[in-house]
DSSP file (Angstrom, degrees, kcal/mol; ACC not computed):
  #  RESIDUE AA STRUCTURE BP1 BP2  ACC     N-H-->O    O-->H-N    N-H-->O    O-->H-N    TCO  KAPPA ALPHA  PHI   PSI    X-CA   Y-CA   Z-CA
    1    1 A M              0   0    0      0, 0.0     2,-0.1     0, 0.0     0, 0.0   0.000 360.0 360.0 360.0 129.5  -25.0  -55.6  -36.9
    2    2 A N     >  -     0   0    0      1,-0.1     4,-2.2     4,-0.0     5,-0.2  -0.356 360.0 -94.4 -91.3 178.9  -24.9  -55.6  -33.1
    3    3 A A  H  > S+     0   0    0      1,-0.2     4,-2.3     2,-0.2     5,-0.2   0.876 123.5  51.0 -63.8 -39.9  -23.8  -52.7  -30.8
    4    4 A I  H  > S+     0   0    0      1,-0.2     4,-2.7     2,-0.2    -1,-0.2   0.935 110.7  49.3 -63.8 -45.4  -20.2  -53.9  -30.5
    5    5 A E  H  > S+     0   0    0      1,-0.2     4,-2.5     2,-0.2    -1,-0.2   0.885 110.9  50.7 -60.5 -38.7  -19.9  -54.2  -34.3
    6    6 A A  H  X S+     0   0    0     -4,-2.2     4,-2.4     2,-0.2    -1,-0.2   0.901 111.0  47.7 -66.6 -40.6  -21.3  -50.7  -34.7
    7    7 A I  H  X S+     0   0    0     -4,-2.3     4,-2.8     2,-0.2     5,-0.2   0.919 112.5  49.1 -66.4 -42.9  -18.9  -49.3  -32.2
    8    8 A V  H  X S+     0   0    0     -4,-2.7     4,-2.5     1,-0.2    -2,-0.2   0.919 111.7  49.4 -61.6 -43.6  -16.0  -51.0  -33.9
    9    9 A Q  H  X S+     0   0    0     -4,-2.5     4,-2.7    -5,-0.2    -2,-0.2   0.915 111.5  49.3 -62.7 -41.5  -17.1  -49.7  -37.3
   10   10 A N  H  X S+     0   0    0     -4,-2.4     4,-2.7     2,-0.2     5,-0.2   0.938 112.1  47.2 -63.3 -47.3  -17.4  -46.2  -35.9
   11   11 A L  H  X S+     0   0    0     -4,-2.8     4,-2.0     1,-0.2    -1,-0.2   0.896 114.5  48.0 -60.4 -40.0  -13.9  -46.3  -34.4
   12   12 A S  H  X S+     0   0    0     -4,-2.5     4,-2.6    -5,-0.2    -2,-0.2   0.901 112.2  48.2 -68.5 -41.3  -12.5  -47.7  -37.6
   13   13 A E  H  X S+     0   0    0     -4,-2.7     4,-2.3     2,-0.2     5,-0.2   0.905 110.4  51.1 -66.7 -41.7  -14.3  -45.1  -39.7
   14   14 A V  H  X S+     0   0    0     -4,-2.7     4,-2.2    -5,-0.2    -1,-0.2   0.933 113.6  45.3 -61.0 -44.5  -13.1  -42.2  -37.5
   15   15 A R  H  X S+     0   0    0     -4,-2.0     4,-2.8    -5,-0.2    -2,-0.2   0.905 109.8  54.7 -66.9 -40.6   -9.5  -43.5  -37.8
   16   16 A R  H  X S+     0   0    0     -4,-2.6     4,-1.6     1,-0.2    -1,-0.2   0.920 112.4  43.5 -58.1 -43.4   -9.8  -44.1  -41.5
   17   17 A R  H  X S+     0   0    0     -4,-2.3     4,-1.9     2,-0.2    -1,-0.2   0.862 110.6  55.0 -72.3 -35.4  -10.9  -40.5  -42.0
   18   18 A S  H  X S+     0   0    0     -4,-2.2     4,-3.5    -5,-0.2     5,-0.2   0.932 106.6  52.2 -59.6 -44.3   -8.2  -39.2  -39.6
   19   19 A L  H  X S+     0   0    0     -4,-2.8     4,-2.8     1,-0.2    -1,-0.2   0.879 105.2  54.5 -61.2 -38.4   -5.6  -41.0  -41.6
   20   20 A I  H  X S+     0   0    0     -4,-1.6     4,-0.6    -5,-0.2    -1,-0.2   0.931 114.5  41.4 -59.2 -44.4   -6.8  -39.3  -44.8
   21   21 A I  H >X S+     0   0    0     -4,-1.9     3,-1.2     2,-0.2     4,-0.6   0.958 115.2  49.0 -68.2 -51.3   -6.4  -35.9  -43.0
   22   22 A W  H >< S+     0   0    0     -4,-3.5     3,-1.2     1,-0.3    -2,-0.2   0.899 110.4  51.0 -57.2 -42.8   -3.1  -36.7  -41.4
   23   23 A E  H 3< S+     0   0    0     -4,-2.8    -1,-0.3     1,-0.3    -2,-0.2   0.648 103.5  60.6 -72.3 -13.7   -1.6  -38.0  -44.6
   24   24 A S  H << S+     0   0    0     -3,-1.2    -1,-0.3    -4,-0.6    -2,-0.2   0.582  79.6 103.1 -87.1 -10.0   -2.6  -34.9  -46.4
   25   25 A I  S << S-     0   0    0     -3,-1.2     5,-0.1    -4,-0.6     2,-0.0  -0.608  77.4-124.5 -77.1 120.9   -0.5  -32.6  -44.2
   26   26 A P    >   -     0   0    0      0, 0.0     3,-2.5     0, 0.0     4,-0.4  -0.392  17.2-123.4 -62.0 140.6    2.7  -31.5  -45.9
   27   27 A D  G >  S+     0   0    0      1,-0.3     3,-1.3     2,-0.2     4,-0.3   0.844 111.9  63.0 -52.3 -34.8    5.8  -32.5  -43.9
   28   28 A S  G 3  S+     0   0    0      1,-0.3    -1,-0.3     2,-0.1     3,-0.2   0.642 104.9  46.6 -68.2 -12.5    6.7  -28.8  -44.0
   29   29 A L  G X  S+     0   0    0     -3,-2.5     3,-1.7     1,-0.1    12,-0.4   0.333  76.5 102.0-111.1   6.2    3.6  -27.9  -42.0
   30   30 A L  T <  S+     0   0    0     -3,-1.3    12,-2.9    -4,-0.4    13,-0.4   0.817  88.7  45.3 -60.8 -28.5    3.7  -30.6  -39.3
   31   31 A D  T 3  S+     0   0    0     -4,-0.3    -1,-0.3    10,-0.2    -2,-0.1   0.440  89.4 118.9 -91.4   0.1    5.0  -27.9  -36.8
   32   32 A W    <   +     0   0    0     -3,-1.7     9,-1.7     8,-0.1    10,-0.1  -0.385  36.2 173.8 -70.0 142.8    2.4  -25.3  -38.0
   33   33 A R        -     0   0    0      7,-0.2     7,-0.1     8,-0.1     3,-0.1  -0.982  38.5-125.6-144.4 149.5   -0.1  -24.0  -35.4
   34   34 A P  S    S-     0   0    0      0, 0.0     2,-0.3     0, 0.0     6,-0.1   0.776  91.4  -5.0 -70.4 -24.7   -2.7  -21.3  -35.7
   35   35 A D  S >  S-     0   0    0      4,-0.1     3,-1.3    -3,-0.0     0, 0.0  -0.963  80.6 -93.6-159.0 170.5   -1.3  -19.4  -32.7
   36   36 A S  T 3  S+     0   0    0     -2,-0.3     4,-0.1     1,-0.3    -1,-0.0   0.689 120.4  53.8 -67.0 -18.6    1.3  -19.8  -29.9
   37   37 A E  T 3  S+     0   0    0      2,-0.1    -1,-0.3    -4,-0.0     2,-0.1   0.636  94.9  87.4 -88.2 -15.4   -1.2  -21.4  -27.5
   38   38 A A  S <  S-     0   0    0     -3,-1.3     2,-0.1     1,-0.1     0, 0.0  -0.409  83.8-103.6 -87.8 158.1   -2.4  -24.1  -29.9
   39   39 A L        -     0   0    0     -2,-0.1    -4,-0.1     1,-0.1    -1,-0.1  -0.492  38.7-117.8 -68.7 147.7   -1.1  -27.6  -30.5
   40   40 A S     >  -     0   0    0     -2,-0.1     4,-2.2    -7,-0.1    -7,-0.2  -0.349  32.7-100.2 -75.3 169.9    0.9  -28.0  -33.7
   41   41 A M  H  > S+     0   0    0     -9,-1.7     4,-2.0   -12,-0.4   -10,-0.2   0.930 125.6  45.4 -59.8 -45.2   -0.4  -30.4  -36.3
   42   42 A K  H  > S+     0   0    0    -12,-2.9     4,-2.5     1,-0.2    -1,-0.2   0.858 110.7  54.1 -69.5 -32.3    2.0  -33.1  -35.2
   43   43 A E  H  > S+     0   0    0    -13,-0.4     4,-2.5     2,-0.2    -1,-0.2   0.869 108.2  50.4 -66.1 -35.0    1.3  -32.5  -31.5
   44   44 A M  H  X S+     0   0    0     -4,-2.2     4,-2.2     2,-0.2    -2,-0.2   0.910 110.5  48.4 -69.9 -40.7   -2.4  -32.9  -32.2
   45   45 A I  H  X S+     0   0    0     -4,-2.0     4,-2.3     2,-0.2     5,-0.2   0.948 113.5  47.7 -61.5 -47.2   -1.8  -36.2  -34.1
   46   46 A R  H  X S+     0   0    0     -4,-2.5     4,-3.2     1,-0.2     5,-0.3   0.911 109.0  54.9 -58.8 -43.3    0.4  -37.4  -31.2
   47   47 A H  H  X S+     0   0    0     -4,-2.5     4,-2.6     1,-0.2    -1,-0.2   0.907 108.8  47.7 -57.8 -44.1   -2.3  -36.3  -28.7
   48   48 A V  H  X S+     0   0    0     -4,-2.2     4,-1.9     2,-0.2    -1,-0.2   0.940 115.5  43.9 -63.4 -47.5   -4.9  -38.4  -30.5
   49   49 A L  H  X S+     0   0    0     -4,-2.3     4,-1.5     1,-0.2    -2,-0.2   0.915 117.0  45.4 -65.7 -43.6   -2.7  -41.5  -30.6
   50   50 A E  H  X S+     0   0    0     -4,-3.2     4,-2.4    -5,-0.2    -1,-0.2   0.888 110.8  53.8 -68.3 -39.0   -1.5  -41.1  -27.0
   51   51 A S  H  X S+     0   0    0     -4,-2.6     4,-3.4    -5,-0.3     5,-0.2   0.890 104.9  54.4 -63.2 -38.7   -5.0  -40.4  -25.7
   52   52 A E  H  X S+     0   0    0     -4,-1.9     4,-2.4     2,-0.2    -1,-0.2   0.907 108.5  49.4 -62.1 -40.1   -6.3  -43.6  -27.3
   53   53 A H  H  X S+     0   0    0     -4,-1.5     4,-2.1     2,-0.2    -2,-0.2   0.939 113.1  46.5 -63.0 -46.2   -3.6  -45.6  -25.5
   54   54 A Y  H  X S+     0   0    0     -4,-2.4     4,-2.5     1,-0.2    -2,-0.2   0.945 112.0  50.6 -60.4 -47.5   -4.5  -43.9  -22.2
   55   55 A Y  H  X S+     0   0    0     -4,-3.4     4,-2.5     1,-0.2    -1,-0.2   0.893 107.3  54.8 -58.8 -39.7   -8.2  -44.5  -22.7
   56   56 A H  H  X S+     0   0    0     -4,-2.4     4,-2.3     1,-0.2    -1,-0.2   0.946 109.9  45.5 -58.9 -48.2   -7.5  -48.1  -23.5
   57   57 A L  H  X S+     0   0    0     -4,-2.1     4,-1.9     1,-0.2    -1,-0.2   0.877 111.5  53.2 -63.5 -36.6   -5.7  -48.5  -20.1
   58   58 A A  H  X>S+     0   0    0     -4,-2.5     5,-2.3     2,-0.2     4,-0.8   0.873 107.5  51.6 -66.2 -36.6   -8.5  -46.6  -18.4
   59   59 A L  H ><5S+     0   0    0     -4,-2.5     3,-0.8     2,-0.2    -2,-0.2   0.943 110.5  47.6 -63.1 -46.8  -11.1  -49.0  -19.9
   60   60 A L  H 3<5S+     0   0    0     -4,-2.3    -2,-0.2     1,-0.3    -1,-0.2   0.847 116.4  44.6 -62.4 -32.9   -9.1  -52.0  -18.6
   61   61 A N  H 3<5S-     0   0    0     -4,-1.9    -1,-0.3     2,-0.3    -2,-0.2   0.546 106.4-130.4 -84.1 -10.2   -8.9  -50.3  -15.2
   62   62 A E  T <<5S+     0   0    0     -3,-0.8    50,-2.1    -4,-0.8     2,-0.3   0.808  81.1  26.2  56.8  32.9  -12.6  -49.4  -15.4
   63   63 A G  B   <S-a  112   0A   0     -5,-2.3    -2,-0.3    48,-0.3    50,-0.2  -0.939 106.0 -40.4 167.1 176.9  -11.6  -45.8  -14.5
   64   64 A S        -     0   0    0     48,-2.2     2,-0.3    -2,-0.3    48,-0.1  -0.162  61.7-111.0 -57.5 152.8   -8.9  -43.2  -14.5
   65   65 A L        -     0   0    0      1,-0.1     3,-0.1    48,-0.0    -1,-0.1  -0.678   8.9-146.2 -88.7 141.0   -5.3  -44.3  -13.8
   66   66 A T  S    S+     0   0    0     -2,-0.3     2,-0.3     1,-0.3    -1,-0.1   0.787  90.4  12.3 -75.7 -26.9   -3.6  -43.2  -10.6
   67   67 A S        -     0   0    0      2,-0.0     2,-0.4    -3,-0.0    -1,-0.3  -0.991  69.0-171.3-146.4 149.9   -0.3  -43.1  -12.5
   68   68 A Y        -     0   0    0     -2,-0.3     2,-0.7    -3,-0.1   -14,-0.0  -0.955   9.9-166.7-146.6 121.4    0.5  -43.2  -16.2
   69   69 A E        -     0   0    0     -2,-0.4    -2,-0.0     3,-0.0     0, 0.0  -0.932  24.8-142.4-107.2 109.8    3.8  -43.5  -17.9
   70   70 A S    >   -     0   0    0     -2,-0.7     3,-0.7     1,-0.1     4,-0.4  -0.525   9.4-150.1 -75.7 130.7    3.3  -42.7  -21.5
   71   71 A P  T 3  S+     0   0    0      0, 0.0    -1,-0.1     0, 0.0     3,-0.1   0.637 100.2  58.1 -70.4 -11.3    5.3  -44.7  -24.0
   72   72 A Y  T >  S+     0   0    0      1,-0.1     3,-1.5     2,-0.1   -22,-0.0   0.697  83.1  84.6 -86.9 -21.7    5.2  -41.6  -26.2
   73   73 A E  T <  S+     0   0    0     -3,-0.7    -1,-0.1     1,-0.3    -4,-0.0   0.860  94.9  38.0 -52.8 -46.4    6.8  -39.3  -23.7
   74   74 A A  T 3  S+     0   0    0     -4,-0.4     2,-0.4    -3,-0.1    -1,-0.3   0.479 100.1  95.6 -88.2  -1.4   10.4  -40.1  -24.5
   75   75 A R    <   -     0   0    0     -3,-1.5     2,-0.3    -4,-0.1    -3,-0.0  -0.731  65.6-141.0 -95.7 135.3    9.9  -40.3  -28.3
   76   76 A A        -     0   0    0     -2,-0.4     2,-0.8     1,-0.0    -2,-0.1  -0.717  25.8-117.3 -85.0 143.2   10.4  -37.5  -30.7
   77   77 A F        +     0   0    0     -2,-0.3     3,-0.1     1,-0.2   -35,-0.1  -0.738  46.1 162.4 -79.2 113.7    7.9  -37.3  -33.5
   78   78 A T        -     0   0    0     -2,-0.8     2,-0.3     1,-0.4    -1,-0.2   0.883  59.8 -10.6 -99.0 -62.1   10.0  -37.9  -36.6
   79   79 A T     >  -     0   0    0      1,-0.1     4,-2.4   -37,-0.0    -1,-0.4  -0.943  60.2-117.8-135.6 159.1    7.5  -38.7  -39.4
   80   80 A L  H  > S+     0   0    0     -2,-0.3     4,-2.7     1,-0.2     5,-0.2   0.927 116.6  54.1 -60.3 -44.0    3.9  -39.6  -39.6
   81   81 A K  H  > S+     0   0    0      1,-0.2     4,-2.2     2,-0.2    -1,-0.2   0.910 110.4  46.0 -57.9 -44.3    4.7  -43.0  -40.9
   82   82 A D  H  > S+     0   0    0      2,-0.2     4,-2.5     1,-0.2    -1,-0.2   0.896 112.0  51.5 -65.6 -41.2    7.1  -43.7  -38.0
   83   83 A E  H  X S+     0   0    0     -4,-2.4     4,-1.8     1,-0.2    -2,-0.2   0.909 112.3  45.8 -63.0 -42.4    4.5  -42.4  -35.5
   84   84 A L  H  X S+     0   0    0     -4,-2.7     4,-1.1     2,-0.2    -1,-0.2   0.881 111.1  52.5 -69.3 -38.2    1.8  -44.7  -37.0
   85   85 A R  H >< S+     0   0    0     -4,-2.2     3,-0.5    -5,-0.2     4,-0.5   0.928 111.0  47.7 -61.7 -44.8    4.1  -47.6  -37.0
   86   86 A F  H 3< S+     0   0    0     -4,-2.5     4,-0.4     1,-0.2     3,-0.4   0.877 114.9  46.5 -61.9 -38.2    4.9  -47.1  -33.3
   87   87 A S  H 3X S+     0   0    0     -4,-1.8     4,-2.6     1,-0.2    -1,-0.2   0.601  87.6  89.2 -82.0 -12.9    1.2  -46.7  -32.5
   88   88 A E  H <X S+     0   0    0     -4,-1.1     4,-2.7    -3,-0.5     5,-0.2   0.883  86.5  49.4 -57.6 -44.0    0.1  -49.8  -34.4
   89   89 A T  H  > S+     0   0    0     -4,-0.5     4,-2.4    -3,-0.4    -1,-0.2   0.921 112.8  47.8 -61.6 -44.0    0.5  -52.2  -31.6
   90   90 A Y  H  > S+     0   0    0     -4,-0.4     4,-2.3     2,-0.2    -2,-0.2   0.900 112.2  49.7 -64.3 -40.6   -1.4  -50.0  -29.2
   91   91 A R  H  X S+     0   0    0     -4,-2.6     4,-2.8     2,-0.2     5,-0.2   0.934 111.5  48.5 -63.1 -46.3   -4.2  -49.5  -31.7
   92   92 A N  H  X S+     0   0    0     -4,-2.7     4,-2.5    -5,-0.2    -2,-0.2   0.906 111.5  49.4 -62.5 -42.0   -4.5  -53.2  -32.3
   93   93 A E  H  X S+     0   0    0     -4,-2.4     4,-2.1     2,-0.2    -1,-0.2   0.914 112.1  49.1 -63.0 -42.3   -4.6  -54.0  -28.6
   94   94 A F  H  X S+     0   0    0     -4,-2.3     4,-2.5     2,-0.2    -2,-0.2   0.950 113.1  45.7 -60.8 -50.0   -7.3  -51.3  -28.1
   95   95 A M  H  X S+     0   0    0     -4,-2.8     4,-2.6     1,-0.2    -2,-0.2   0.870 110.7  53.8 -65.6 -35.8   -9.4  -52.6  -30.9
   96   96 A N  H  X S+     0   0    0     -4,-2.5     4,-1.1    -5,-0.2    -1,-0.2   0.900 109.2  49.6 -63.0 -39.8   -9.0  -56.2  -29.7
   97   97 A T  H >X S+     0   0    0     -4,-2.1     4,-0.7     2,-0.2     3,-0.7   0.939 110.5  49.0 -63.5 -46.6  -10.2  -55.1  -26.3
   98   98 A V  H >< S+     0   0    0     -4,-2.5     3,-1.2     1,-0.3    -2,-0.2   0.928 110.6  51.1 -58.8 -45.0  -13.2  -53.4  -27.8
   99   99 A N  H 3< S+     0   0    0     -4,-2.6    -1,-0.3     1,-0.2    -2,-0.2   0.724 102.8  61.7 -65.1 -20.9  -14.0  -56.5  -29.9
  100  100 A S  H << S+     0   0    0     -4,-1.1    -1,-0.2    -3,-0.7    -2,-0.2   0.656  85.0  97.0 -81.4 -15.3  -13.8  -58.7  -26.7
  101  101 A Y    <<  -     0   0    0     -3,-1.2     2,-0.2    -4,-0.7   -97,-0.1  -0.350  66.9-136.6 -73.9 154.6  -16.7  -56.9  -25.0
  102  102 A T     >  -     0   0    0      1,-0.1     4,-1.0    -2,-0.1     3,-0.2  -0.646  26.9-108.9-100.5 165.2  -20.2  -58.2  -25.0
  103  103 A E  H  > S+     0   0    0     -2,-0.2     4,-0.5     1,-0.2     3,-0.5   0.862 121.6  56.3 -61.8 -33.8  -23.3  -56.1  -25.6
  104  104 A E  H >> S+     0   0    0      1,-0.2     4,-2.3     2,-0.2     3,-1.0   0.865  98.9  61.0 -65.4 -35.3  -24.2  -56.6  -21.9
  105  105 A D  H 3> S+     0   0    0      1,-0.2     4,-2.2    -3,-0.2    17,-0.5   0.827  89.5  71.8 -59.3 -32.0  -20.8  -55.1  -21.0
  106  106 A L  H 3< S+     0   0    0     -4,-1.0    17,-2.6    -3,-0.5    18,-0.4   0.826 115.4  20.6 -58.8 -33.4  -21.7  -51.9  -22.7
  107  107 A S  H << S+     0   0    0     -3,-1.0    -1,-0.2    -4,-0.5    -2,-0.2   0.706 123.0  56.9-104.7 -26.6  -24.2  -51.0  -19.9
  108  108 A R  H  < S+     0   0    0     -4,-2.3     2,-0.4    -5,-0.2    -3,-0.2   0.914  93.0  72.5 -73.2 -43.6  -22.9  -53.2  -17.1
  109  109 A I     <  -     0   0    0     -4,-2.2    13,-2.3    -5,-0.2     2,-0.5  -0.595  68.8-158.9 -79.6 128.1  -19.3  -51.9  -16.9
  110  110 A Q  E     - B   0 121A   0     -2,-0.4     2,-0.7    11,-0.2    11,-0.2  -0.911   7.6-147.1-108.4 133.3  -19.0  -48.4  -15.5
  111  111 A I  E     - B   0 120A   0      9,-3.8     9,-2.0    -2,-0.5     2,-0.9  -0.886  14.5-149.1-102.2 112.0  -15.9  -46.3  -16.2
  112  112 A D  E     +aB  63 119A   0    -50,-2.1   -48,-2.2    -2,-0.7     7,-0.2  -0.709  35.5 152.1 -89.8 105.4  -15.1  -44.1  -13.1
  113  113 A R  E > > + B   0 118A   0      5,-2.1     3,-2.1    -2,-0.9     5,-1.8  -0.254  17.0 140.5-122.6  43.3  -13.5  -40.9  -14.2
  114  114 A K  G > 5 +     0   0    0      1,-0.3     3,-1.0     3,-0.3    -1,-0.1   0.809  64.5  70.4 -55.1 -30.3  -14.8  -38.8  -11.2
  115  115 A D  G 3 5S+     0   0    0      1,-0.3    -1,-0.3    -3,-0.2    -2,-0.1   0.777 109.8  32.8 -60.8 -25.4  -11.4  -37.1  -11.2
  116  116 A V  G < 5S-     0   0    0     -3,-2.1    -1,-0.3     2,-0.3    -2,-0.2   0.278 132.0 -88.8-113.7   8.2  -12.4  -35.4  -14.4
  117  117 A G  T < 5S+     0   0    0     -3,-1.0     2,-0.3    -4,-0.5    -3,-0.3   0.603  88.0  70.5 107.3  12.7  -16.0  -35.2  -13.6
  118  118 A Y  E   < -B  113   0A   0     -5,-1.8    -5,-2.1     2,-0.0     2,-0.4  -0.999  45.7-156.8-158.1 157.2  -17.9  -38.2  -14.7
  119  119 A I  E     +B  112   0A   0     -2,-0.3     2,-0.3    -7,-0.2    -7,-0.2  -0.995  34.2 173.2-125.7 126.0  -18.8  -41.9  -14.4
  120  120 A R  E     -B  111   0A   0     -9,-2.0    -9,-3.8    -2,-0.4    -2,-0.0  -0.918  34.4 -99.1-134.2 157.7  -20.1  -43.4  -17.6
  121  121 A S  E  >  -B  110   0A   0     -2,-0.3     4,-2.6   -11,-0.2   -11,-0.2  -0.316  40.0-109.1 -68.0 159.2  -21.0  -46.8  -19.0
  122  122 A L  H  > S+     0   0    0    -13,-2.3     4,-2.7   -17,-0.5     5,-0.2   0.909 120.2  53.9 -55.8 -44.4  -18.5  -48.6  -21.2
  123  123 A G  H  > S+     0   0    0    -17,-2.6     4,-1.7   -14,-0.2    -1,-0.2   0.921 110.0  46.6 -58.5 -45.1  -20.7  -47.9  -24.3
  124  124 A D  H  > S+     0   0    0    -18,-0.4     4,-2.1     1,-0.2    -1,-0.2   0.913 112.2  51.2 -61.7 -43.6  -20.8  -44.2  -23.6
  125  125 A M  H  X S+     0   0    0     -4,-2.6     4,-2.1     1,-0.2    -2,-0.2   0.898 107.1  52.4 -64.5 -41.0  -17.0  -44.2  -23.0
  126  126 A L  H  X S+     0   0    0     -4,-2.7     4,-1.7     1,-0.2    -1,-0.2   0.885 110.4  48.6 -62.5 -37.6  -16.3  -45.9  -26.2
  127  127 A M  H  X S+     0   0    0     -4,-1.7     4,-2.4    -5,-0.2    -1,-0.2   0.871 109.0  53.6 -69.9 -35.2  -18.4  -43.4  -28.1
  128  128 A R  H  X S+     0   0    0     -4,-2.1     4,-2.6     2,-0.2    -2,-0.2   0.875 105.4  54.5 -63.7 -37.5  -16.5  -40.6  -26.3
  129  129 A I  H  X S+     0   0    0     -4,-2.1     4,-1.6     2,-0.2    -2,-0.2   0.930 110.9  44.5 -63.3 -45.3  -13.2  -42.0  -27.4
  130  130 A A  H  X S+     0   0    0     -4,-1.7     4,-2.3     1,-0.2    -2,-0.2   0.910 112.9  51.9 -64.2 -41.5  -14.4  -41.9  -31.1
  131  131 A Y  H  X S+     0   0    0     -4,-2.4     4,-2.8     1,-0.2     5,-0.2   0.895 104.0  57.3 -63.0 -40.1  -15.8  -38.4  -30.6
  132  132 A H  H  X S+     0   0    0     -4,-2.6     4,-1.8     1,-0.2    -1,-0.2   0.936 110.6  43.0 -56.0 -48.8  -12.5  -37.2  -29.1
  133  133 A E  H  X S+     0   0    0     -4,-1.6     4,-1.9     1,-0.2    -1,-0.2   0.902 112.4  53.4 -65.7 -40.1  -10.6  -38.2  -32.3
  134  134 A A  H  X S+     0   0    0     -4,-2.3     4,-2.1     1,-0.2    -2,-0.2   0.897 106.4  52.7 -63.2 -40.2  -13.3  -36.9  -34.6
  135  135 A V  H  X S+     0   0    0     -4,-2.8     4,-2.1     1,-0.2    -1,-0.2   0.929 109.9  48.2 -60.0 -45.4  -13.2  -33.5  -32.9
  136  136 A H  H  X S+     0   0    0     -4,-1.8     4,-2.3     1,-0.2    -1,-0.2   0.823 106.9  56.8 -68.0 -29.3   -9.4  -33.3  -33.4
  137  137 A S  H  X S+     0   0    0     -4,-1.9     4,-2.0     2,-0.2    -1,-0.2   0.922 107.6  48.6 -63.8 -42.5   -9.9  -34.3  -37.1
  138  138 A G  H  X S+     0   0    0     -4,-2.1     4,-2.0     1,-0.2    -2,-0.2   0.894 109.2  52.8 -63.2 -40.0  -12.2  -31.3  -37.5
  139  139 A Q  H  X S+     0   0    0     -4,-2.1     4,-2.6     1,-0.2    -1,-0.2   0.920 108.2  50.4 -61.5 -42.7   -9.6  -29.1  -35.8
  140  140 A L  H  X S+     0   0    0     -4,-2.3     4,-2.6     1,-0.2    -1,-0.2   0.865 106.6  54.6 -66.2 -34.4   -6.9  -30.3  -38.2
  141  141 A L  H  X S+     0   0    0     -4,-2.0     4,-2.1     2,-0.2    -1,-0.2   0.908 110.0  47.6 -62.4 -39.7   -9.2  -29.6  -41.2
  142  142 A D  H  X S+     0   0    0     -4,-2.0     4,-2.9     2,-0.2    -2,-0.2   0.905 109.0  53.7 -66.6 -40.8   -9.6  -26.1  -39.9
  143  143 A Y  H  X S+     0   0    0     -4,-2.6     4,-2.6     1,-0.2    -2,-0.2   0.937 109.0  49.3 -56.0 -47.2   -5.8  -25.8  -39.4
  144  144 A L  H  <>S+     0   0    0     -4,-2.6     5,-3.1     1,-0.2     4,-0.4   0.912 111.6  48.5 -61.6 -42.6   -5.3  -26.8  -43.1
  145  145 A R  H ><5S+     0   0    0     -4,-2.1     3,-1.3     1,-0.2    -1,-0.2   0.942 113.2  47.2 -60.7 -47.7   -7.8  -24.2  -44.2
  146  146 A T  H 3<5S+     0   0    0     -4,-2.9    -2,-0.2     1,-0.3    -1,-0.2   0.857 110.6  52.2 -63.5 -36.2   -6.2  -21.5  -42.1
  147  147 A A  T 3<5S-     0   0    0     -4,-2.6    -1,-0.3    -5,-0.2    -2,-0.2   0.499 117.5-114.2 -79.0  -3.2   -2.7  -22.5  -43.4
  148  148 A G  T < 5 +     0   0    0     -3,-1.3     2,-0.4    -4,-0.4    -3,-0.2   0.756  68.2 142.3  78.0  24.9   -4.0  -22.3  -47.0
  149  149 A V      < -     0   0    0     -5,-3.1    -1,-0.3    -6,-0.2     2,-0.1  -0.811  59.2-106.4-101.6 139.3   -3.7  -26.0  -47.7
  150  150 A K        -     0   0    0     -2,-0.4    -5,-0.0     1,-0.1    -1,-0.0  -0.412  38.1-130.3 -60.5 130.9   -6.2  -27.9  -49.8
  151  151 A R        -     0   0    0     -2,-0.1    -1,-0.1     1,-0.1  -130,-0.1  -0.643  18.7-117.1 -87.8 142.6   -8.2  -30.1  -47.6
  152  152 A P        -     0   0    0      0, 0.0     2,-0.8     0, 0.0    -1,-0.1  -0.339  29.7-104.0 -74.4 158.9   -8.7  -33.7  -48.4
  153  153 A K        +     0   0    0      1,-0.2     3,-0.1  -133,-0.1  -133,-0.0  -0.747  45.9 163.7 -82.7 112.7  -12.1  -35.2  -49.1
  154  154 A V        +     0   0    0     -2,-0.8     2,-1.0     1,-0.2    -1,-0.2   0.502  58.1  79.7-106.4  -7.6  -13.2  -37.1  -46.0
  155  155 A W              0   0    0      1,-0.2    -1,-0.2  -138,-0.0    -2,-0.0  -0.507 360.0 360.0 -99.9  65.5  -16.9  -37.4  -46.9
  156  156 A D              0   0    0     -2,-1.0    -1,-0.2    -3,-0.1    -2,-0.0   0.441 360.0 360.0 -90.2 360.0  -16.7  -40.3  -49.3
């Protein structure tokens, strides 16, 4: 397995486990949040999906975007199934882009995000994207625990 294959596998595994968590959330708790300052469960799912789209565009731009019009902005979150259906094209485009990179690209391409405090190699940025989703998966597991909902088994 080369580095690109490993990154693709990591991104796929993180998403597979996210889906296990997301699909375990009862519809009646999608608006639940631990406190008034926190994202709700559905807002966190939306944040992960929307962030991946933004990150994809930033990768293509090799840096932060000067302007960004989110395709999610005007959409209401109705059901998880609908949200995932809407996001499928964006996910596929992102994964196709990742698969198109070479191992040399991972260190050669620099992603300039000085506006948020860093410039990182493409390889580092791809790992950050997976980590971002994984962190939010952990947060949702904590939300479920706090809400008194049985947590799904993600360590299979």
